[in-house]
N, CA, C and O of each residue as an XYZ file, in Angstrom:
508
protein
N       0.857     -1.179      0.000
C       0.000      0.000      0.000
C       0.897      1.234      0.000
O       1.905      1.275      0.705
N       0.531      2.230     -0.784
C       1.307      3.461     -0.838
C       1.356      4.092      0.544
O       0.352      4.148      1.254
N       2.523      4.559      0.910
C       2.706      5.146      2.230
C       1.758      6.327      2.444
O       1.686      7.238      1.620
N       1.040      6.295      3.550
C       0.145      7.383      3.906
C      -1.247      7.303      3.307
O      -2.141      8.043      3.717
N      -1.446      6.400      2.326
C      -2.761      6.272      1.706
C      -3.612      5.327      2.542
O      -3.205      4.205      2.843
N      -4.782      5.792      2.907
C      -5.700      4.997      3.725
C      -6.849      4.544      2.838
O      -7.771      5.314      2.569
N      -6.795      3.298      2.383
C      -7.814      2.788      1.462
C      -8.812      1.893      2.183
O      -8.449      1.008      2.958
N     -10.072      2.156      1.902
C     -11.164      1.377      2.476
C     -12.144      1.042      1.359
O     -12.493      1.899      0.547
N     -12.585     -0.218      1.327
C     -13.636     -0.600      0.388
C     -14.876     -0.980      1.188
O     -14.823     -1.817      2.089
N     -15.990     -0.346      0.837
C     -17.284     -0.670      1.434
C     -17.980     -1.620      0.469
O     -18.110     -1.330     -0.720
N     -18.426     -2.759      0.996
C     -19.147     -3.739      0.184
C     -20.508     -3.927      0.848
O     -20.632     -4.657      1.831
N     -21.520     -3.268      0.307
C     -22.854     -3.298      0.914
C     -23.890     -3.027     -0.168
O     -23.698     -2.153     -1.014
N     -24.978     -3.771     -0.141
C     -26.017     -3.577     -1.155
C     -26.967     -2.438     -0.814
O     -27.836     -2.101     -1.618
N     -26.819     -1.845      0.350
C     -27.681     -0.739      0.783
C     -26.988      0.591      0.481
O     -26.016      0.959      1.141
N     -27.495      1.300     -0.515
C     -26.888      2.567     -0.945
C     -26.842      3.604      0.176
O     -25.920      4.418      0.225
N     -27.825      3.583      1.075
C     -27.824      4.563      2.169
C     -26.689      4.275      3.151
O     -26.084      5.205      3.684
N     -26.399      3.009      3.391
C     -25.267      2.644      4.253
C     -23.970      3.084      3.588
O     -23.098      3.660      4.238
N     -23.844      2.813      2.298
C     -22.648      3.229      1.560
C     -22.464      4.738      1.652
O     -21.358      5.214      1.910
N     -23.529      5.483      1.446
C     -23.465      6.943      1.468
C     -22.956      7.468      2.807
O     -22.077      8.329      2.851
N     -23.509      6.947      3.889
C     -23.103      7.396      5.230
C     -21.655      7.010      5.512
O     -20.863      7.843      5.952
N     -21.311      5.758      5.260
C     -19.942      5.299      5.515
C     -18.930      6.087      4.693
O     -17.895      6.513      5.206
N     -19.236      6.277      3.422
C     -18.320      6.991      2.534
C     -18.084      8.418      3.027
O     -16.949      8.892      3.068
N     -19.157      9.087      3.395
C     -19.054     10.467      3.879
C     -18.167     10.551      5.126
O     -17.282     11.402      5.212
N     -18.411      9.672      6.075
C     -17.651      9.672      7.335
C     -16.176      9.357      7.085
O     -15.297     10.049      7.598
N     -15.910      8.329      6.307
C     -14.528      7.909      6.078
C     -13.748      8.928      5.249
O     -12.593      9.220      5.558
N     -14.363      9.469      4.206
C     -13.681     10.479      3.392
C     -13.416     11.747      4.189
O     -12.388     12.396      3.994
N     -14.327     12.107      5.080
C     -14.130     13.290      5.926
C     -12.947     13.108      6.872
O     -12.423     14.076      7.422
N     -12.535     11.856      7.053
C     -11.399     11.554      7.918
C     -10.165     11.125      7.123
O      -9.311     10.394      7.623
N     -10.091     11.591      5.882
C      -8.894     11.423      5.071
C      -8.687     10.067      4.431
O      -7.572      9.735      4.029
N      -9.738      9.283      4.331
C      -9.600      7.957      3.736
C     -10.062      7.956      2.282
O     -10.999      8.661      1.907
N      -9.384      7.151      1.481
C      -9.758      6.961      0.081
C     -10.746      5.792      0.051
O     -10.397      4.670      0.418
N     -11.972      6.057     -0.384
C     -13.038      5.056     -0.287
C     -13.476      4.562     -1.664
O     -13.747      5.344     -2.575
N     -13.533      3.251     -1.779
C     -14.116      2.580     -2.937
C     -15.394      1.934     -2.433
O     -15.389      1.309     -1.372
N     -16.476      2.069     -3.161
C     -17.743      1.469     -2.731
C     -18.305      0.595     -3.842
O     -18.395      1.012     -4.997
N     -18.681     -0.622     -3.472
C     -19.323     -1.544     -4.408
C     -20.548     -2.139     -3.730
O     -20.642     -2.164     -2.503
N     -21.477     -2.614     -4.536
C     -22.746     -3.089     -3.976
C     -22.892     -4.605     -3.951
O     -23.949     -5.124     -3.590
N     -21.829     -5.321     -4.336
C     -21.926     -6.782     -4.303
C     -20.540     -7.421     -4.262
O     -19.523     -6.777     -4.517
N     -20.539     -8.702     -3.935
C     -19.293     -9.442     -3.806
C     -18.516     -9.569     -5.104
O     -17.285     -9.534     -5.094
N     -19.213     -9.715     -6.214
C     -18.533     -9.860     -7.508
C     -17.723     -8.614     -7.845
O     -16.594     -8.714     -8.325
N     -18.297     -7.444     -7.595
C     -17.566     -6.198     -7.856
C     -16.403     -6.028     -6.880
O     -15.370     -5.461     -7.233
N     -16.572     -6.513     -5.668
C     -15.480     -6.494     -4.688
C     -14.297     -7.295     -5.225
O     -13.158     -6.832     -5.181
N     -14.568     -8.487     -5.726
C     -13.508     -9.334     -6.283
C     -12.819     -8.652     -7.462
O     -11.598     -8.735     -7.595
N     -13.583     -7.984     -8.311
C     -12.998     -7.261     -9.452
C     -12.032     -6.184     -8.970
O     -10.943     -6.026     -9.522
N     -12.436     -5.442     -7.936
C     -11.570     -4.381     -7.389
C     -10.283     -4.973     -6.811
O      -9.201     -4.415     -6.998
N     -10.402     -6.095     -6.114
C      -9.217     -6.747     -5.550
C      -8.291     -7.243     -6.659
O      -7.073     -7.082     -6.579
N      -8.871     -7.842     -7.685
C      -8.070     -8.332     -8.811
C      -7.396     -7.184     -9.557
O      -6.348     -7.372    -10.176
N      -7.996     -5.998     -9.498
C      -7.417     -4.813    -10.151
C      -6.345     -4.147     -9.286
O      -5.724     -3.174     -9.713
N      -6.122     -4.669     -8.065
C      -5.034     -4.162     -7.242
C      -5.403     -3.492     -5.938
O      -4.515     -3.021     -5.228
N      -6.692     -3.431     -5.590
C      -7.071     -2.803     -4.325
C      -6.371     -3.502     -3.165
O      -6.298     -4.730     -3.111
N      -5.855     -2.690     -2.235
C      -5.276     -3.193     -0.988
C      -5.709     -2.244      0.113
O      -5.514     -1.034      0.002
N      -6.295     -2.782      1.174
C      -6.749     -1.943      2.274
C      -7.720     -2.681      3.169
O      -7.662     -3.903      3.302
N      -8.606     -1.929      3.776
C      -9.607     -2.478      4.683
C     -10.902     -2.719      3.920
O     -11.343     -1.864      3.152
N     -11.510     -3.884      4.130
C     -12.831     -4.184      3.576
C     -13.849     -4.111      4.694
O     -13.718     -4.800      5.706
N     -14.859     -3.281      4.517
C     -16.014     -3.257      5.411
C     -17.128     -3.923      4.620
O     -17.706     -3.318      3.717
N     -17.428     -5.178      4.961
C     -18.322     -5.972      4.129
C     -19.589     -6.379      4.863
O     -19.553     -6.921      5.968
N     -20.710     -6.099      4.208
C     -22.006     -6.528      4.723
C     -22.070     -8.050      4.676
O     -21.535     -8.673      3.760
N     -22.721     -8.637      5.662
C     -22.890    -10.085      5.691
C     -23.951    -10.506      4.680
O     -23.726    -11.418      3.884
N     -25.106     -9.845      4.710
C     -26.249    -10.249      3.890
C     -26.339     -9.378      2.637
O     -26.618     -8.181      2.707
N     -26.094    -10.020      1.480
C     -26.217     -9.346      0.189
C     -26.779    -10.348     -0.811
O     -26.569    -11.552     -0.666
N     -27.494     -9.859     -1.827
C     -27.998    -10.781     -2.851
C     -26.857    -11.307     -3.731
O     -25.758    -10.753     -3.729
N     -27.119    -12.342     -4.453
C     -26.174    -12.990     -5.373
C     -25.032    -13.677     -4.640
O     -24.942    -14.905     -4.635
N     -24.166    -12.894     -4.025
C     -23.006    -13.434     -3.321
C     -22.913    -12.726     -1.977
O     -22.590    -11.539     -1.922
N     -23.196    -13.449     -0.886
C     -23.156    -12.794      0.424
C     -21.711    -12.580      0.873
O     -20.768    -12.992      0.197
N     -21.558    -11.939      2.012
C     -20.226    -11.631      2.516
C     -19.353    -12.855      2.708
O     -18.156    -12.823      2.421
N     -19.954    -13.944      3.197
C     -19.188    -15.172      3.443
C     -18.718    -15.802      2.140
O     -17.572    -16.240      2.038
N     -19.589    -15.849      1.151
C     -19.201    -16.392     -0.156
C     -18.083    -15.544     -0.761
O     -17.158    -16.069     -1.382
N     -18.179    -14.234     -0.573
C     -17.158    -13.327     -1.095
C     -15.811    -13.616     -0.442
O     -14.788    -13.664     -1.124
N     -15.805    -13.808      0.871
C     -14.548    -14.124      1.569
C     -13.972    -15.444      1.057
O     -12.766    -15.552      0.833
N     -14.826    -16.438      0.873
C     -14.342    -17.727      0.346
C     -13.652    -17.533     -1.015
O     -12.615    -18.139     -1.286
N     -14.237    -16.692     -1.853
C     -13.648    -16.427     -3.171
C     -12.339    -15.640     -3.048
O     -11.391    -15.888     -3.792
N     -12.292    -14.705     -2.118
C     -11.062    -13.932     -1.889
C      -9.932    -14.881     -1.502
O      -8.819    -14.772     -2.015
N     -10.222    -15.806     -0.599
C      -9.228    -16.788     -0.153
C      -8.838    -17.700     -1.318
O      -7.653    -17.922     -1.570
N      -9.832    -18.220     -2.018
C      -9.616    -19.148     -3.137
C      -8.737    -18.524     -4.223
O      -7.906    -19.208     -4.820
N      -8.922    -17.231     -4.475
C      -8.166    -16.535     -5.522
C      -6.806    -16.018     -5.031
O      -6.060    -15.408     -5.796
N      -6.487    -16.263     -3.747
C      -5.191    -15.846     -3.211
C      -5.067    -14.350     -2.980
O      -3.965    -13.803     -3.020
N      -6.197    -13.683     -2.738
C      -6.194    -12.226     -2.566
C      -6.298    -11.795     -1.102
O      -6.342    -10.601     -0.808
N      -6.337    -12.755     -0.194
C      -6.595    -12.444      1.215
C      -5.481    -11.607      1.849
O      -5.741    -10.851      2.785
N      -4.256    -11.728      1.359
C      -3.153    -10.963      1.945
C      -3.210     -9.476      1.603
O      -2.406     -8.697      2.115
N      -4.137     -9.075      0.756
C      -4.295     -7.667      0.366
C      -5.200     -6.883      1.308
O      -5.232     -5.653      1.266
N      -5.943     -7.605      2.167
C      -7.010     -6.938      2.912
C      -7.075     -7.323      4.386
O      -6.622     -8.388      4.805
N      -7.657     -6.406      5.149
C      -8.115     -6.656      6.514
C      -9.631     -6.596      6.399
O     -10.176     -5.605      5.913
N     -10.320     -7.645      6.842
C     -11.772     -7.714      6.660
C     -12.508     -7.541      7.976
O     -12.188     -8.177      8.980
N     -13.503     -6.663      7.945
C     -14.441     -6.519      9.053
C     -15.840     -6.645      8.471
O     -16.167     -6.018      7.464
N     -16.650     -7.455      9.112
C     -18.006     -7.691      8.625
C     -18.969     -6.699      9.260
O     -18.911     -6.443     10.462
N     -19.855     -6.145      8.442
C     -20.913     -5.257      8.913
C     -22.168     -6.103      9.102
O     -22.564     -6.842      8.201
N     -22.785     -5.996     10.262
C     -23.963     -6.812     10.527
C     -24.966     -6.091     11.410
O     -24.605     -5.246     12.229
N     -26.210     -6.433     11.230
C     -27.266     -5.898     12.080
C     -27.629     -6.872     13.184
O     -28.483     -6.581     14.022
N     -26.975     -8.035     13.186
C     -27.287     -9.076     14.165
C     -26.488     -8.901     15.449
O     -25.387     -8.350     15.449
N     -27.072     -9.385     16.548
C     -26.373     -9.358     17.833
C     -25.352    -10.483     17.953
O     -24.297    -10.319     18.566
N     -25.678    -11.613     17.365
C     -24.817    -12.788     17.470
C     -24.064    -13.012     16.161
O     -24.632    -12.842     15.083
N     -22.786    -13.391     16.249
C     -22.050    -13.711     15.026
C     -22.704    -14.873     14.286
O     -23.246    -15.792     14.899
N     -22.645    -14.817     12.989
C     -23.200    -15.856     12.131
C     -22.380    -17.137     12.283
O     -21.151    -17.080     12.321
N     -23.036    -18.275     12.370
C     -22.315    -19.540     12.526
C     -21.501    -19.886     11.283
O     -20.578    -20.697     11.356
N     -21.832    -19.280     10.143
C     -21.044    -19.510      8.929
C     -19.612    -19.006      9.106
O     -18.723    -19.370      8.337
N     -19.394    -18.178     10.110
C     -18.083    -17.582     10.316
C     -17.048    -18.601     10.775
O     -15.851    -18.366     10.612
N     -17.470    -19.718     11.341
C     -16.551    -20.668     11.955
C     -15.349    -21.016     11.073
O     -14.210    -20.913     11.526
N     -15.579    -21.420      9.835
C     -14.462    -21.820      8.976
C     -13.731    -20.636      8.346
O     -12.702    -20.813      7.695
N     -14.259    -19.443      8.538
C     -13.638    -18.248      7.954
C     -13.095    -17.300      9.012
O     -12.586    -16.227      8.690
N     -13.203    -17.695     10.272
C     -12.834    -16.820     11.385
C     -11.416    -16.256     11.256
O     -11.173    -15.096     11.587
N     -10.503    -17.065     10.782
C      -9.118    -16.606     10.677
C      -8.948    -15.461      9.673
O      -7.938    -14.759      9.702
N      -9.923    -15.272      8.792
C      -9.826    -14.230      7.767
C     -10.580    -12.949      8.113
O     -10.418    -11.929      7.444
N     -11.399    -13.003      9.151
C     -12.215    -11.850      9.538
C     -11.688    -11.299     10.856
O     -11.644    -12.001     11.867
N     -11.291    -10.038     10.827
C     -10.734     -9.436     12.029
C     -11.802     -9.154     13.069
O     -11.574     -9.335     14.265
N     -12.982     -8.706     12.611
C     -13.969     -8.225     13.569
C     -15.344     -8.114     12.920
O     -15.494     -8.205     11.702
N     -16.326     -7.918     13.767
C     -17.687     -7.575     13.364
C     -17.925     -6.125     13.767
O     -17.515     -5.715     14.854
N     -18.566     -5.358     12.931
C     -19.024     -4.021     13.304
C     -20.539     -4.069     13.237
O     -21.120     -4.284     12.174
N     -21.168     -3.867     14.379
C     -22.623     -3.966     14.459
C     -23.270     -2.656     14.033
O     -22.892     -1.576     14.487
N     -24.261     -2.780     13.144
C     -25.063     -1.622     12.734
C     -26.188     -1.457     13.739
O     -26.709     -2.469     14.208
N     -26.585     -0.285     14.088
C     -25.937      0.994     13.759
C     -24.684      1.187     14.617
O     -24.535      0.556     15.664
N     -23.805      2.048     14.172
C     -22.560      2.305     14.878
C     -22.340      3.807     14.957
O     -22.923      4.574     14.192
N     -21.493      4.214     15.890
C     -21.131      5.632     16.012
C     -20.006      5.910     15.020
O     -19.065      5.124     14.905
N     -20.105      7.017     14.314
C     -19.096      7.328     13.302
C     -17.703      7.471     13.912
O     -16.717      7.073     13.293
N     -17.612      8.028     15.109
C     -16.294      8.178     15.745
C     -15.679      6.817     16.052
O     -14.473      6.624     15.898
N     -16.512      5.875     16.485
C     -16.018      4.521     16.761
C     -15.545      3.853     15.474
O     -14.507      3.192     15.455
N     -16.307      4.029     14.407
C     -15.956      3.431     13.120
C     -14.602      3.946     12.635
O     -13.749      3.158     12.227
N     -14.407      5.240     12.677
C     -13.153      5.842     12.214
C     -11.980      5.322     13.041
O     -10.925      5.001     12.493
N     -12.158      5.240     14.336
C     -11.100      4.743     15.223
C     -10.724      3.305     14.865
O      -9.544      2.968     14.762
N     -11.729      2.472     14.679
C     -11.508      1.065     14.358
C     -10.841      0.915     12.988
O      -9.892      0.145     12.847
N     -11.323      1.637     11.989
C     -10.750      1.532     10.645
C      -9.296      2.012     10.642
O      -8.452      1.401      9.987
N      -8.995      3.079     11.351
C      -7.607      3.541     11.448
C      -6.717      2.476     12.086
O      -5.577      2.279     11.666
N      -7.240      1.800     13.090
C      -6.484      0.712     13.724
C      -6.224     -0.402     12.710
O      -5.103     -0.901     12.613
N      -7.249     -0.793     11.957
C      -7.096     -1.845     10.949
C      -6.072     -1.446      9.889
O      -5.249     -2.262      9.474
N      -6.126     -0.197      9.459
C      -5.186      0.283      8.444
C      -3.742      0.174      8.923
O      -2.834     -0.050      8.122
N      -3.532      0.332     10.222
C      -2.175      0.250     10.768
C      -1.607     -1.169     10.658
O      -0.392     -1.350     10.742
N      -2.460     -2.169     10.474
C      -2.003     -3.558     10.339
C      -1.452     -3.858      8.954
O      -0.704     -4.820      8.779
N      -1.815     -3.046      7.970
C      -1.364     -3.272      6.595
C      -0.012     -2.623      6.358
O       0.276     -1.545      6.877
N       0.802     -3.285      5.577
C       2.128     -2.739      5.261
C       2.191     -2.353      3.806
O       3.224     -1.872      3.340
């Protein structure tokens, strides 16, 4: 990752969630890519994206878990730190075999200050 560049990709099928997240993250100096499905996420990764993925669990066509499986299968997992966005209180049981690839869950709704703090921490893990 280019030194000093803070890249975040939002993967969510809800345009209103994307809009809010993008506004908050860009206001805090982050370069934001937003896609509405797992297939477009994979395209961005294959095109060279490296950074933090904030990925919704529930999406049509390819959900967050299927997307992670494809990221791993294609050998792209070393490019990203993944945090799942969820409205659920309990982690999804599908996470069991993918736990090593997901850093955290961010529960919706969230405070923007908390989100920025967490994303900055995740960005510090990338070299």
